[in-house]
C-alpha positions as a printed NumPy array, in Angstrom:
array([[133.118,  45.702,  38.837],
       [135.615,  46.033,  41.69 ],
       [135.068,  44.214,  44.959],
       [134.47 ,  47.445,  46.884],
       [131.734,  48.535,  44.467],
       [129.929,  45.199,  44.781],
       [130.297,  45.375,  48.56 ],
       [128.806,  48.867,  48.769],
       [125.855,  47.706,  46.666],
       [125.045,  45.088,  49.307],
       [126.345,  42.033,  47.478],
       [126.668,  39.264,  50.105],
       [129.072,  37.292,  47.907],
       [131.387,  40.309,  47.879],
       [131.522,  40.283,  51.692],
       [132.522,  36.602,  51.64 ],
       [135.097,  37.365,  48.949],
       [136.596,  40.162,  51.066],
       [136.858,  37.831,  54.069],
       [138.564,  35.27 ,  51.847],
       [141.075,  37.864,  50.611],
       [141.88 ,  38.946,  54.187],
       [142.287,  35.347,  55.364],
       [144.55 ,  34.551,  52.416],
       [146.741,  37.463,  53.545],
       [146.988,  35.878,  57.03 ],
       [145.408,  38.9  ,  58.713],
       [144.226,  37.775,  62.187],
       [140.932,  39.73 ,  62.281],
       [137.829,  38.729,  64.249],
       [135.254,  40.7  ,  62.237],
       [135.18 ,  43.243,  59.423],
       [133.12 ,  46.214,  58.398],
       [133.17 ,  48.876,  55.691],
       [131.852,  52.372,  55.103],
       [130.821,  53.857,  51.792],
       [131.079,  57.468,  53.021],
       [134.862,  57.303,  53.484],
       [135.63 ,  54.303,  51.238],
       [137.113,  52.368,  54.15 ],
       [137.393,  48.84 ,  55.415],
       [137.488,  48.18 ,  59.175],
       [139.36 ,  45.223,  60.624],
       [138.37 ,  44.406,  64.224],
       [139.97 ,  42.289,  66.94 ],
       [143.575,  42.507,  65.779],
       [146.362,  41.705,  68.267],
       [148.041,  44.843,  69.68 ],
       [151.382,  44.167,  67.996],
       [149.941,  43.378,  64.556],
       [150.752,  45.768,  61.696],
       [149.814,  45.368,  58.053],
       [152.66 ,  44.767,  55.623],
       [153.067,  46.577,  52.328],
       [151.88 ,  43.469,  50.473],
       [148.759,  43.234,  52.652],
       [147.969,  46.939,  52.189],
       [148.542,  46.696,  48.424],
       [146.104,  43.809,  48.081],
       [143.399,  45.501,  50.179],
       [143.755,  48.771,  48.268],
       [143.528,  46.831,  44.965],
       [140.041,  45.764,  46.109],
       [139.144,  49.45 ,  45.772],
       [139.333,  50.761,  49.341],
       [141.061,  54.071,  50.055],
       [141.512,  53.623,  53.806],
       [142.094,  50.717,  56.168],
       [141.208,  51.08 ,  59.85 ],
       [142.885,  48.329,  61.87 ],
       [141.219,  48.12 ,  65.304],
       [143.407,  46.416,  67.9  ],
       [142.277,  44.706,  71.088],
       [144.319,  47.156,  73.207],
       [141.95 ,  50.031,  72.235],
       [144.389,  51.457,  69.685],
       [143.807,  51.782,  65.946],
       [146.251,  51.886,  63.066],
       [145.093,  53.937,  60.07 ],
       [146.456,  53.221,  56.6  ],
       [145.706,  55.419,  53.58 ],
       [146.353,  54.546,  49.955],
       [149.116,  56.434,  48.226],
       [152.773,  56.996,  48.894],
       [154.107,  54.982,  51.866],
       [150.646,  53.545,  52.469],
       [151.98 ,  50.685,  54.603],
       [153.206,  53.174,  57.205],
       [150.117,  53.552,  59.32 ],
       [149.6  ,  56.045,  62.108],
       [148.305,  54.988,  65.515],
       [145.538,  56.551,  67.591],
       [143.477,  55.692,  70.679],
       [140.226,  57.59 ,  71.108],
       [138.874,  58.351,  74.593],
       [135.452,  56.774,  73.972],
       [137.216,  53.436,  73.5  ],
       [139.257,  53.701,  76.702],
       [136.382,  54.476,  79.05 ],
       [134.603,  57.359,  80.802],
       [137.727,  58.531,  82.662],
       [139.631,  59.087,  79.397],
       [139.543,  62.729,  78.325],
       [141.947,  63.114,  75.393],
       [143.073,  61.451,  72.188],
       [146.335,  59.52 ,  72.319],
       [148.648,  59.157,  69.329],
       [152.061,  57.498,  69.017],
       [153.606,  60.475,  67.255],
       [152.75 ,  63.836,  65.75 ],
       [150.293,  63.392,  62.893],
       [150.742,  65.547,  59.814],
       [147.641,  67.557,  59.077],
       [146.267,  67.586,  62.624],
       [145.991,  71.089,  64.137],
       [149.038,  72.073,  66.189],
       [146.689,  73.58 ,  68.806],
       [145.286,  70.126,  69.613],
       [148.725,  69.075,  70.823],
       [149.43 ,  72.382,  72.586],
       [146.16 ,  72.312,  74.559],
       [146.335,  68.638,  75.55 ],
       [143.321,  67.634,  73.445],
       [145.772,  65.207,  71.809],
       [148.686,  63.688,  73.724],
       [151.621,  61.797,  72.25 ],
       [152.012,  58.444,  74.027],
       [154.863,  56.478,  72.442],
       [154.425,  52.704,  72.393],
       [157.391,  52.175,  74.723],
       [155.631,  54.251,  77.412],
       [152.379,  52.276,  77.378],
       [151.788,  49.419,  79.743]])
C-alpha cells in the first residue's frame, strides 16, 4: 500500500515516514499536513525563496500525492501538480493570509485555466516577484 493511502487511513507510522522522506530531500519545512479530498500534501513554514526541485517533486509524487502546496513564510504559496513539468510551480498569495486590508488574490504570472475576467476585474492581480518588497 502506498504511503499516501496509509496516511489517509490514519496510520501514524505513515506520517513519520512522510516526514522522514521530506527531511531526506532537505526540504526546510516546519510542519506538514495533507488532505484526502484533493490528494494533496501541505508543507508549511518554507523560506520565501525556496522552490522544490524536480527530484524533490518526483519523490513526493511517488508517495502517491497529486498536488503539493508549499506555504512560504512571506504569505505566498507555490502549487505543484503531478504531470508534465510538475516541478514548475505557480505562485499565489491569498488575501486572507495577508490581512484584513487585502482585497484581491496576487499571482506572479497569468495562470492557465483561471478565468480571464478575474484578471480584468482586479479580483486577481499579477505581482511579479521583482516588484514585491
